C-alpha positions in Angstrom: 198.6 233.4 139.7 200.0 230.0 140.5 198.4 228.1 143.4 201.3 226.8 145.5 201.6 225.3 149.0 203.7 228.3 150.0 201.0 230.7 149.0 198.4 228.7 150.8 200.6 228.6 153.9 201.2 232.3 153.8 197.5 233.0 153.5 196.7 230.6 156.3 199.3 232.2 158.6 198.0 235.7 157.8 194.4 234.7 158.5 195.5 233.0 161.7 197.3 236.2 162.8 194.3 238.3 162.1 192.0 236.1 164.1 194.5 235.6 166.9 195.9 239.1 167.4 193.6 241.6 165.8 190.3 240.2 167.2 191.7 240.2 170.7 192.9 243.7 170.4 189.5 244.9 169.1 187.7 243.0 171.9 189.8 244.7 174.5 189.0 248.1 173.0 185.3 247.4 173.2 185.1 245.7 176.6 184.2 242.3 175.0 184.9 239.0 176.6 186.0 236.3 174.2 184.7 232.9 175.5 185.8 230.8 172.6 188.2 231.4 169.7 189.5 228.7 167.4 190.3 228.7 163.8 187.8 231.0 162.2 185.2 230.6 164.9 184.6 233.1 167.7 182.1 233.4 170.5 182.1 236.7 172.4 180.0 238.1 175.2 179.3 241.7 176.1 176.9 244.6 176.2 174.7 244.6 173.1 175.9 248.0 171.9 179.6 247.1 172.5 179.1 243.8 170.6 177.6 245.6 167.6 180.4 248.2 167.6 182.9 245.3 167.9 181.3 243.5 165.0 181.4 246.5 162.8 185.0 247.2 163.6 185.9 243.5 162.9 184.1 243.8 159.5 185.9 247.0 158.6 189.4 245.8 159.7 188.9 242.4 158.0 187.8 244.2 154.8 190.9 246.4 154.9 193.1 243.4 155.9 191.9 241.5 152.8 192.3 244.6 150.5 188.5 244.8 150.1 188.6 241.5 148.2 185.0 240.1 148.0 186.3 236.5 148.0 186.8 236.9 151.8 183.9 237.6 154.1 182.8 237.0 157.6 179.5 235.4 158.6 178.1 236.3 161.9 175.2 235.8 164.2 174.4 238.3 167.0 172.0 237.4 169.7 170.6 239.8 172.3 169.5 238.1 175.5 168.4 239.3 179.0 171.3 239.4 181.5 170.3 236.2 183.4 169.8 234.1 180.3 172.0 231.0 180.4 175.1 231.5 178.2 174.9 227.9 176.9 171.4 228.6 175.5 172.5 232.0 174.1 175.5 230.3 172.4 173.2 227.7 170.8 170.7 230.3 169.5 173.5 232.6 168.3 175.2 229.6 166.6 172.0 229.0 164.7 171.8 232.6 163.6 175.4 232.4 162.4 174.6 229.2 160.4 171.7 231.0 158.8 174.0 233.9 157.8 176.3 231.5 155.9 175.3 231.3 152.3 173.3 234.5 152.4 175.2 237.4 150.9 173.7 240.7 152.0 176.2 242.8 150.0 177.9 244.0 153.2 174.5 244.9 154.8 172.9 243.7 158.0 170.3 241.1 157.2 167.6 239.5 159.3 167.8 235.7 159.2 
C-alpha cells in the first residue's frame, strides 16, 4: 500500500477524532473527569474502579476502531492514591508508570511495571 500524505492525513484525523470524541463520551459514561487531553496524551481522575472500567473500555473500543491491528496500541499508567493526595504528585507518579509501560508489550495483558 502506497504511503501518501493524504493517507497519513486521514489516519491522523481519524485518530484525533477517536481521542477527541470517543474518549470524552466514555469518560462521561464512567463518571471520569478528564483533567488534560492533548494529542495522544490523557490524564483522567476518578474512582479507582471507574478508572479501571474506563481504561478497559478505551482499550476495547480502540482495538475495534483500529480493526484489531497490532500496529496500534495504547500505553497507560494507572495510579491509585488516597483521596487527599495532591493531584500534582499523583500526576507525576502516574506519568512515570505510563513511561514504564511504553516499550513493554504485555500481549494485551495488564502488567506490573
